[in-house]
N, CA, C and O atoms as a Tripos MOL2 file, in Angstrom:
@<TRIPOS>MOLECULE
protein
  228   227    57     0     0
PROTEIN
NO_CHARGES

@<TRIPOS>ATOM
      1 N         -26.1290   55.0540   11.3000 N.3       1 MET1
      2 CA        -25.2850   54.3730   10.7390 C.3       1 MET1
      3 C         -24.2120   54.0230   11.6910 C.2       1 MET1
      4 O         -23.5820   52.9650   11.6650 O.2       1 MET1
      5 N         -24.1010   54.6800   12.2640 N.am      2 ASP2
      6 CA        -22.8410   54.5560   13.3130 C.3       2 ASP2
      7 C         -23.1020   53.6990   13.9530 C.2       2 ASP2
      8 O         -22.3000   52.7820   13.7750 O.2       2 ASP2
      9 N         -24.2350   53.3610   15.0270 N.am      3 ASN3
     10 CA        -24.5330   52.0500   15.5740 C.3       3 ASN3
     11 C         -24.2300   50.5630   14.4350 C.2       3 ASN3
     12 O         -23.6460   49.5280   14.7560 O.2       3 ASN3
     13 N         -24.7270   50.8360   13.3200 N.am      4 LYS4
     14 CA        -24.2560   49.4700   12.8200 C.3       4 LYS4
     15 C         -22.9230   49.1020   12.5680 C.2       4 LYS4
     16 O         -22.1980   48.1080   12.5130 O.2       4 LYS4
     17 N         -22.9090   50.1740   12.4550 N.am      5 PHE5
     18 CA        -21.1100   49.7110   12.0210 C.3       5 PHE5
     19 C         -20.1320   49.3730   13.0320 C.2       5 PHE5
     20 O         -18.9950   48.9190   12.8980 O.2       5 PHE5
     21 N         -20.6730   49.6250   13.8890 N.am      6 LYS6
     22 CA        -20.3360   49.2890   15.4800 C.3       6 LYS6
     23 C         -20.2710   47.8050   15.2130 C.2       6 LYS6
     24 O         -19.3810   46.9850   14.9860 O.2       6 LYS6
     25 N         -21.8990   47.7990   15.3640 N.am      7 LYS7
     26 CA        -22.1040   46.4580   14.9810 C.3       7 LYS7
     27 C         -21.5420   45.5990   14.6880 C.2       7 LYS7
     28 O         -21.2650   44.5850   15.3290 O.2       7 LYS7
     29 N         -21.2130   46.0020   13.3140 N.am      8 LEU8
     30 CA        -20.2400   44.9050   12.2970 C.3       8 LEU8
     31 C         -18.7260   44.9840   12.5030 C.2       8 LEU8
     32 O         -17.9200   44.0950   12.2290 O.2       8 LEU8
     33 N         -18.4150   46.4100   13.1250 N.am      9 ILE9
     34 CA        -16.8410   45.9350   13.6150 C.3       9 ILE9
     35 C         -16.8870   44.9090   14.8600 C.2       9 ILE9
     36 O         -15.9850   44.0720   14.8860 O.2       9 ILE9
     37 N         -18.0290   44.8840   16.0910 N.am     10 THR10
     38 CA        -17.5620   43.8360   16.7920 C.3      10 THR10
     39 C         -18.0750   42.4560   16.3250 C.2      10 THR10
     40 O         -17.2110   41.6400   16.6460 O.2      10 THR10
     41 N         -19.0900   41.8470   15.7140 N.am     11 VAL11
     42 CA        -18.7950   40.9870   14.7650 C.3      11 VAL11
     43 C         -17.4260   40.4000   14.0290 C.2      11 VAL11
     44 O         -16.9310   39.2740   14.0760 O.2      11 VAL11
     45 N         -17.1600   41.1660   13.5820 N.am     12 ILE12
     46 CA        -15.7380   40.9940   12.5140 C.3      12 ILE12
     47 C         -14.6950   40.6490   13.9090 C.2      12 ILE12
     48 O         -13.8470   39.7570   13.9170 O.2      12 ILE12
     49 N         -14.8990   41.2970   14.7020 N.am     13 VAL13
     50 CA        -13.7720   41.3410   16.0310 C.3      13 VAL13
     51 C         -14.1860   39.6780   16.4240 C.2      13 VAL13
     52 O         -13.3220   38.8140   16.5760 O.2      13 VAL13
     53 N         -15.4570   39.4590   16.5350 N.am     14 MET14
     54 CA        -15.6580   37.8900   17.2300 C.3      14 MET14
     55 C         -15.5440   36.8770   16.5820 C.2      14 MET14
     56 O         -15.6300   35.7720   17.1160 O.2      14 MET14
     57 N         -15.3190   37.0470   15.2560 N.am     15 ILE15
     58 CA        -15.0870   35.7630   14.4850 C.3      15 ILE15
     59 C         -14.0840   35.7160   14.2270 C.2      15 ILE15
     60 O         -13.7930   34.7370   13.5410 O.2      15 ILE15
     61 N         -12.9610   36.6640   14.5730 N.am     16 PHE16
     62 CA        -11.6130   37.2070   14.2910 C.3      16 PHE16
     63 C         -11.0750   36.1730   16.1650 C.2      16 PHE16
     64 O         -10.5710   35.0500   16.1950 O.2      16 PHE16
     65 N         -11.2830   36.7070   16.9310 N.am     17 LEU17
     66 CA        -11.5730   35.9780   18.1560 C.3      17 LEU17
     67 C         -11.7750   34.3470   18.4950 C.2      17 LEU17
     68 O         -11.2060   33.5710   19.2630 O.2      17 LEU17
     69 N         -12.9920   34.2090   17.4320 N.am     18 PHE18
     70 CA        -13.0650   32.6100   17.5830 C.3      18 PHE18
     71 C         -11.6050   32.2450   17.0240 C.2      18 PHE18
     72 O         -10.6550   31.9380   17.7450 O.2      18 PHE18
     73 N         -11.5730   32.3360   15.4690 N.am     19 ILE19
     74 CA        -10.5250   31.3620   14.5910 C.3      19 ILE19
     75 C          -9.3280   31.2970   14.9900 C.2      19 ILE19
     76 O          -8.4770   30.4750   14.6500 O.2      19 ILE19
     77 N          -9.1910   32.5560   16.0550 N.am     20 ILE20
     78 CA         -8.0710   32.8530   17.5430 C.3      20 ILE20
     79 C          -8.0970   31.6880   18.3870 C.2      20 ILE20
     80 O          -7.0470   31.1660   18.7620 O.2      20 ILE20
     81 N          -9.2750   31.2290   18.7220 N.am     21 ALA21
     82 CA         -9.2990   30.7120   19.6760 C.3      21 ALA21
     83 C          -9.4490   28.8620   19.2790 C.2      21 ALA21
     84 O          -8.9390   28.0700   20.0710 O.2      21 ALA21
     85 N          -9.9750   28.4820   18.3700 N.am     22 LEU22
     86 CA         -9.9740   27.2460   17.4780 C.3      22 LEU22
     87 C          -8.6120   26.8940   17.2740 C.2      22 LEU22
     88 O          -8.2880   25.8130   17.7670 O.2      22 LEU22
     89 N          -7.2740   27.8670   16.3560 N.am     23 ARG23
     90 CA         -6.7030   27.5840   16.1440 C.3      23 ARG23
     91 C          -5.2860   26.9640   17.4130 C.2      23 ARG23
     92 O          -4.5110   26.0230   17.2430 O.2      23 ARG23
     93 N          -5.3640   27.7040   18.3520 N.am     24 ILE24
     94 CA         -4.9070   27.7670   19.5620 C.3      24 ILE24
     95 C          -5.5830   25.8520   20.3690 C.2      24 ILE24
     96 O          -4.8900   24.8440   20.5090 O.2      24 ILE24
     97 N          -7.0030   26.0190   20.7020 N.am     25 VAL25
     98 CA         -7.2460   24.5070   20.7970 C.3      25 VAL25
     99 C          -7.0230   23.2360   20.0870 C.2      25 VAL25
    100 O          -7.0780   22.0570   20.4360 O.2      25 VAL25
    101 N          -6.6170   24.1440   18.4280 N.am     26 GLY26
    102 CA         -6.2880   22.8450   17.7030 C.3      26 GLY26
    103 C          -4.7230   22.0130   17.7630 C.2      26 GLY26
    104 O          -4.4330   20.8210   17.6660 O.2      26 GLY26
    105 N          -3.8890   23.2640   17.9710 N.am     27 TRP27
    106 CA         -2.9170   23.0150   18.6050 C.3      27 TRP27
    107 C          -2.4640   22.3750   19.5960 C.2      27 TRP27
    108 O          -1.6200   21.4850   19.4930 O.2      27 TRP27
    109 N          -3.1400   22.8830   21.0040 N.am     28 VAL28
    110 CA         -3.0700   22.0610   21.8640 C.3      28 VAL28
    111 C          -3.3920   20.2630   21.3950 C.2      28 VAL28
    112 O          -2.6420   19.3260   21.1200 O.2      28 VAL28
    113 N          -4.8460   20.4130   21.4820 N.am     29 LEU29
    114 CA         -5.3340   18.8770   20.8410 C.3      29 LEU29
    115 C          -3.7950   18.2230   19.8480 C.2      29 LEU29
    116 O          -3.5390   17.0190   19.8040 O.2      29 LEU29
    117 N          -3.1780   18.9940   19.3350 N.am     30 SER30
    118 CA         -2.6450   18.5230   18.4600 C.3      30 SER30
    119 C          -1.2000   18.2060   19.3490 C.2      30 SER30
    120 O          -0.3220   17.3650   19.1580 O.2      30 SER30
    121 N          -1.3110   18.9460   20.0880 N.am     31 LEU31
    122 CA          0.1170   18.2900   21.6640 C.3      31 LEU31
    123 C          -0.0930   16.8580   22.2730 C.2      31 LEU31
    124 O           0.6340   15.8810   22.4550 O.2      31 LEU31
    125 N          -1.5000   17.1870   22.5250 N.am     32 ILE32
    126 CA         -1.7970   16.2090   23.6100 C.3      32 ILE32
    127 C          -2.1110   14.8840   23.0770 C.2      32 ILE32
    128 O          -1.7170   13.8560   23.6280 O.2      32 ILE32
    129 N          -2.6440   14.8930   22.2710 N.am     33 LEU33
    130 CA         -3.5180   13.6030   21.2250 C.3      33 LEU33
    131 C          -2.5240   12.7430   21.3940 C.2      33 LEU33
    132 O          -2.5080   12.1350   22.4640 O.2      33 LEU33
    133 N          -1.6880   12.5310   20.6160 N.am     34 PRO34
    134 CA         -0.6000   11.4910   20.4090 C.3      34 PRO34
    135 C          -0.7150   11.1550   22.1060 C.2      34 PRO34
    136 O          -1.5410   10.2900   22.3980 O.2      34 PRO34
    137 N           0.0300   11.7580   23.1950 N.am     35 VAL35
    138 CA          0.1980   11.6070   24.1190 C.3      35 VAL35
    139 C          -0.9540   11.2530   24.6030 C.2      35 VAL35
    140 O          -0.4810   10.4350   25.3920 O.2      35 VAL35
    141 N          -2.1880   11.1790   24.8060 N.am     36 ALA36
    142 CA         -2.9540   10.7190   25.4320 C.3      36 ALA36
    143 C          -3.7490    9.2220   24.8010 C.2      36 ALA36
    144 O          -4.6680    8.6440   25.3810 O.2      36 ALA36
    145 N          -3.1030    8.7790   23.4300 N.am     37 ILE37
    146 CA         -3.2490    7.8090   23.0080 C.3      37 ILE37
    147 C          -2.2800    6.7620   23.0830 C.2      37 ILE37
    148 O          -2.6390    5.5880   22.9880 O.2      37 ILE37
    149 N          -0.8770    7.1380   23.2740 N.am     38 ILE38
    150 CA          0.0510    6.2190   23.9810 C.3      38 ILE38
    151 C          -0.1500    5.8970   25.4950 C.2      38 ILE38
    152 O           0.4880    4.9500   25.9550 O.2      38 ILE38
    153 N          -1.0100    6.6300   26.3300 N.am     39 GLY39
    154 CA         -1.3400    6.2990   27.3560 C.3      39 GLY39
    155 C          -2.3470    5.5060   27.4840 C.2      39 GLY39
    156 O          -2.4520    4.8210   28.5020 O.2      39 GLY39
    157 N          -3.1230    5.4610   26.6410 N.am     40 VAL40
    158 CA         -4.6290    4.3780   26.6510 C.3      40 VAL40
    159 C          -4.0370    3.0030   26.3380 C.2      40 VAL40
    160 O          -4.1600    2.0480   27.1050 O.2      40 VAL40
    161 N          -3.2940    2.9450   25.0030 N.am     41 ILE41
    162 CA         -2.7480    2.1190   25.1090 C.3      41 ILE41
    163 C          -1.9710    1.0890   26.0980 C.2      41 ILE41
    164 O          -2.1120   -0.1240   26.2560 O.2      41 ILE41
    165 N          -1.2370    1.8840   26.6100 N.am     42 GLY42
    166 CA         -0.3350    1.6410   27.3600 C.3      42 GLY42
    167 C          -1.5510    0.7750   28.9810 C.2      42 GLY42
    168 O          -1.3320   -0.1900   29.7130 O.2      42 GLY42
    169 N          -2.8210    1.8260   28.8880 N.am     43 TYR43
    170 CA         -3.3420    1.6700   30.0620 C.3      43 TYR43
    171 C          -3.7050    0.0880   29.7430 C.2      43 TYR43
    172 O          -3.7180   -0.7430   30.6520 O.2      43 TYR43
    173 N          -4.0070   -0.2620   28.3250 N.am     44 ILE44
    174 CA         -5.1690   -1.3100   27.9310 C.3      44 ILE44
    175 C          -3.8810   -2.5790   28.0140 C.2      44 ILE44
    176 O          -4.2880   -3.6500   28.4650 O.2      44 ILE44
    177 N          -2.1990   -2.5220   27.5670 N.am     45 VAL45
    178 CA         -1.7050   -3.2360   27.7930 C.3      45 VAL45
    179 C          -1.1500   -3.7670   29.2160 C.2      45 VAL45
    180 O          -0.6580   -4.8650   29.4720 O.2      45 VAL45
    181 N          -1.3950   -2.5640   30.1400 N.am     46 PHE46
    182 CA         -1.0460   -3.0670   31.4490 C.3      46 PHE46
    183 C          -1.9910   -4.1260   32.3130 C.2      46 PHE46
    184 O          -1.7310   -5.0450   33.0900 O.2      46 PHE46
    185 N          -3.6640   -3.3290   31.6040 N.am     47 ARG47
    186 CA         -4.8530   -4.7260   32.1470 C.3      47 ARG47
    187 C          -4.7800   -5.4490   31.6480 C.2      47 ARG47
    188 O          -5.5000   -6.2950   32.1790 O.2      47 ARG47
    189 N          -4.1580   -5.9890   30.4910 N.am     48 LEU48
    190 CA         -4.1270   -7.3640   29.8030 C.3      48 LEU48
    191 C          -2.9240   -8.1340   30.7160 C.2      48 LEU48
    192 O          -3.1050   -9.1110   31.4420 O.2      48 LEU48
    193 N          -1.6440   -7.4210   30.4790 N.am     49 ILE49
    194 CA         -0.9080   -8.3990   31.7090 C.3      49 ILE49
    195 C          -1.3740   -8.4510   32.7550 C.2      49 ILE49
    196 O          -1.3900   -9.5480   33.3130 O.2      49 ILE49
    197 N          -1.9290   -7.2970   33.4190 N.am     50 ASN50
    198 CA         -2.5070   -8.0580   34.9530 C.3      50 ASN50
    199 C          -3.8900   -9.1030   35.1450 C.2      50 ASN50
    200 O          -4.3810   -9.6720   36.1210 O.2      50 ASN50
    201 N          -4.2850   -9.0240   33.4760 N.am     51 LYS51
    202 CA         -5.5590   -9.8890   33.9110 C.3      51 LYS51
    203 C          -4.6840  -11.3580   33.9140 C.2      51 LYS51
    204 O          -4.7730  -12.2400   34.7680 O.2      51 LYS51
    205 N          -3.9110  -11.3550   32.8390 N.am     52 GLY52
    206 CA         -2.6410  -12.6720   32.3850 C.3      52 GLY52
    207 C          -2.1710  -13.1400   33.5430 C.2      52 GLY52
    208 O          -2.2720  -14.3400   33.8000 O.2      52 GLY52
    209 N          -1.6550  -12.3610   34.3120 N.am     53 SER53
    210 CA         -0.8480  -12.7680   35.5880 C.3      53 SER53
    211 C          -1.3900  -13.0130   36.6630 C.2      53 SER53
    212 O          -0.7210  -13.3570   37.6370 O.2      53 SER53
    213 N          -3.0080  -12.8550   36.7130 N.am     54 ALA54
    214 CA         -4.2590  -13.1420   37.8370 C.3      54 ALA54
    215 C          -4.8950  -14.4840   37.3790 C.2      54 ALA54
    216 O          -5.7740  -15.0530   38.0260 O.2      54 ALA54
    217 N          -4.6200  -14.7270   36.7570 N.am     55 ARG55
    218 CA         -4.9590  -16.3010   35.9430 C.3      55 ARG55
    219 C          -4.1670  -17.3400   36.1780 C.2      55 ARG55
    220 O          -4.3350  -18.5360   36.4140 O.2      55 ARG55
    221 N          -3.1600  -16.5340   36.0470 N.am     56 LYS56
    222 CA         -2.0410  -17.0650   36.3950 C.3      56 LYS56
    223 C          -1.5560  -18.0000   37.9270 C.2      56 LYS56
    224 O          -1.0700  -19.1300   37.9510 O.2      56 LYS56
    225 N          -1.8410  -17.2020   38.9840 N.am     57 TYR57
    226 CA         -1.5960  -17.7890   39.9160 C.3      57 TYR57
    227 C          -3.0780  -17.9910   41.0740 C.2      57 TYR57
    228 O          -2.9560  -18.6110   42.1300 O.2      57 TYR57
@<TRIPOS>BOND
     1     1     2 1
     2     2     3 1
     3     3     4 2
     4     3     5 am
     5     5     6 1
     6     6     7 1
     7     7     8 2
     8     7     9 am
     9     9    10 1
    10    10    11 1
    11    11    12 2
    12    11    13 am
    13    13    14 1
    14    14    15 1
    15    15    16 2
    16    15    17 am
    17    17    18 1
    18    18    19 1
    19    19    20 2
    20    19    21 am
    21    21    22 1
    22    22    23 1
    23    23    24 2
    24    23    25 am
    25    25    26 1
    26    26    27 1
    27    27    28 2
    28    27    29 am
    29    29    30 1
    30    30    31 1
    31    31    32 2
    32    31    33 am
    33    33    34 1
    34    34    35 1
    35    35    36 2
    36    35    37 am
    37    37    38 1
    38    38    39 1
    39    39    40 2
    40    39    41 am
    41    41    42 1
    42    42    43 1
    43    43    44 2
    44    43    45 am
    45    45    46 1
    46    46    47 1
    47    47    48 2
    48    47    49 am
    49    49    50 1
    50    50    51 1
    51    51    52 2
    52    51    53 am
    53    53    54 1
    54    54    55 1
    55    55    56 2
    56    55    57 am
    57    57    58 1
    58    58    59 1
    59    59    60 2
    60    59    61 am
    61    61    62 1
    62    62    63 1
    63    63    64 2
    64    63    65 am
    65    65    66 1
    66    66    67 1
    67    67    68 2
    68    67    69 am
    69    69    70 1
    70    70    71 1
    71    71    72 2
    72    71    73 am
    73    73    74 1
    74    74    75 1
    75    75    76 2
    76    75    77 am
    77    77    78 1
    78    78    79 1
    79    79    80 2
    80    79    81 am
    81    81    82 1
    82    82    83 1
    83    83    84 2
    84    83    85 am
    85    85    86 1
    86    86    87 1
    87    87    88 2
    88    87    89 am
    89    89    90 1
    90    90    91 1
    91    91    92 2
    92    91    93 am
    93    93    94 1
    94    94    95 1
    95    95    96 2
    96    95    97 am
    97    97    98 1
    98    98    99 1
    99    99   100 2
   100    99   101 am
   101   101   102 1
   102   102   103 1
   103   103   104 2
   104   103   105 am
   105   105   106 1
   106   106   107 1
   107   107   108 2
   108   107   109 am
   109   109   110 1
   110   110   111 1
   111   111   112 2
   112   111   113 am
   113   113   114 1
   114   114   115 1
   115   115   116 2
   116   115   117 am
   117   117   118 1
   118   118   119 1
   119   119   120 2
   120   119   121 am
   121   121   122 1
   122   122   123 1
   123   123   124 2
   124   123   125 am
   125   125   126 1
   126   126   127 1
   127   127   128 2
   128   127   129 am
   129   129   130 1
   130   130   131 1
   131   131   132 2
   132   131   133 am
   133   133   134 1
   134   134   135 1
   135   135   136 2
   136   135   137 am
   137   137   138 1
   138   138   139 1
   139   139   140 2
   140   139   141 am
   141   141   142 1
   142   142   143 1
   143   143   144 2
   144   143   145 am
   145   145   146 1
   146   146   147 1
   147   147   148 2
   148   147   149 am
   149   149   150 1
   150   150   151 1
   151   151   152 2
   152   151   153 am
   153   153   154 1
   154   154   155 1
   155   155   156 2
   156   155   157 am
   157   157   158 1
   158   158   159 1
   159   159   160 2
   160   159   161 am
   161   161   162 1
   162   162   163 1
   163   163   164 2
   164   163   165 am
   165   165   166 1
   166   166   167 1
   167   167   168 2
   168   167   169 am
   169   169   170 1
   170   170   171 1
   171   171   172 2
   172   171   173 am
   173   173   174 1
   174   174   175 1
   175   175   176 2
   176   175   177 am
   177   177   178 1
   178   178   179 1
   179   179   180 2
   180   179   181 am
   181   181   182 1
   182   182   183 1
   183   183   184 2
   184   183   185 am
   185   185   186 1
   186   186   187 1
   187   187   188 2
   188   187   189 am
   189   189   190 1
   190   190   191 1
   191   191   192 2
   192   191   193 am
   193   193   194 1
   194   194   195 1
   195   195   196 2
   196   195   197 am
   197   197   198 1
   198   198   199 1
   199   199   200 2
   200   199   201 am
   201   201   202 1
   202   202   203 1
   203   203   204 2
   204   203   205 am
   205   205   206 1
   206   206   207 1
   207   207   208 2
   208   207   209 am
   209   209   210 1
   210   210   211 1
   211   211   212 2
   212   211   213 am
   213   213   214 1
   214   214   215 1
   215   215   216 2
   216   215   217 am
   217   217   218 1
   218   218   219 1
   219   219   220 2
   220   219   221 am
   221   221   222 1
   222   222   223 1
   223   223   224 2
   224   223   225 am
   225   225   226 1
   226   226   227 1
   227   227   228 2
@<TRIPOS>SUBSTRUCTURE
     1 MET1         2 RESIDUE 1 A MET
     2 ASP2         6 RESIDUE 1 A ASP
     3 ASN3        10 RESIDUE 1 A ASN
     4 LYS4        14 RESIDUE 1 A LYS
     5 PHE5        18 RESIDUE 1 A PHE
     6 LYS6        22 RESIDUE 1 A LYS
     7 LYS7        26 RESIDUE 1 A LYS
     8 LEU8        30 RESIDUE 1 A LEU
     9 ILE9        34 RESIDUE 1 A ILE
    10 THR10       38 RESIDUE 1 A THR
    11 VAL11       42 RESIDUE 1 A VAL
    12 ILE12       46 RESIDUE 1 A ILE
    13 VAL13       50 RESIDUE 1 A VAL
    14 MET14       54 RESIDUE 1 A MET
    15 ILE15       58 RESIDUE 1 A ILE
    16 PHE16       62 RESIDUE 1 A PHE
    17 LEU17       66 RESIDUE 1 A LEU
    18 PHE18       70 RESIDUE 1 A PHE
    19 ILE19       74 RESIDUE 1 A ILE
    20 ILE20       78 RESIDUE 1 A ILE
    21 ALA21       82 RESIDUE 1 A ALA
    22 LEU22       86 RESIDUE 1 A LEU
    23 ARG23       90 RESIDUE 1 A ARG
    24 ILE24       94 RESIDUE 1 A ILE
    25 VAL25       98 RESIDUE 1 A VAL
    26 GLY26      102 RESIDUE 1 A GLY
    27 TRP27      106 RESIDUE 1 A TRP
    28 VAL28      110 RESIDUE 1 A VAL
    29 LEU29      114 RESIDUE 1 A LEU
    30 SER30      118 RESIDUE 1 A SER
    31 LEU31      122 RESIDUE 1 A LEU
    32 ILE32      126 RESIDUE 1 A ILE
    33 LEU33      130 RESIDUE 1 A LEU
    34 PRO34      134 RESIDUE 1 A PRO
    35 VAL35      138 RESIDUE 1 A VAL
    36 ALA36      142 RESIDUE 1 A ALA
    37 ILE37      146 RESIDUE 1 A ILE
    38 ILE38      150 RESIDUE 1 A ILE
    39 GLY39      154 RESIDUE 1 A GLY
    40 VAL40      158 RESIDUE 1 A VAL
    41 ILE41      162 RESIDUE 1 A ILE
    42 GLY42      166 RESIDUE 1 A GLY
    43 TYR43      170 RESIDUE 1 A TYR
    44 ILE44      174 RESIDUE 1 A ILE
    45 VAL45      178 RESIDUE 1 A VAL
    46 PHE46      182 RESIDUE 1 A PHE
    47 ARG47      186 RESIDUE 1 A ARG
    48 LEU48      190 RESIDUE 1 A LEU
    49 ILE49      194 RESIDUE 1 A ILE
    50 ASN50      198 RESIDUE 1 A ASN
    51 LYS51      202 RESIDUE 1 A LYS
    52 GLY52      206 RESIDUE 1 A GLY
    53 SER53      210 RESIDUE 1 A SER
    54 ALA54      214 RESIDUE 1 A ALA
    55 ARG55      218 RESIDUE 1 A ARG
    56 LYS56      222 RESIDUE 1 A LYS
    57 TYR57      226 RESIDUE 1 A TYR
């Protein structure tokens, strides 16, 4: 019974650590995602501007 109890505690601790890790990853993504979207949009606009200027000259 002691061994089963240890396994149960281990599983519960693993679940808690997994939930904490998911929350941290979600928080980091919520910080990085808007910056990444702005960067991608800026890069696309930059490429379009460069294509237009390359055609002119």
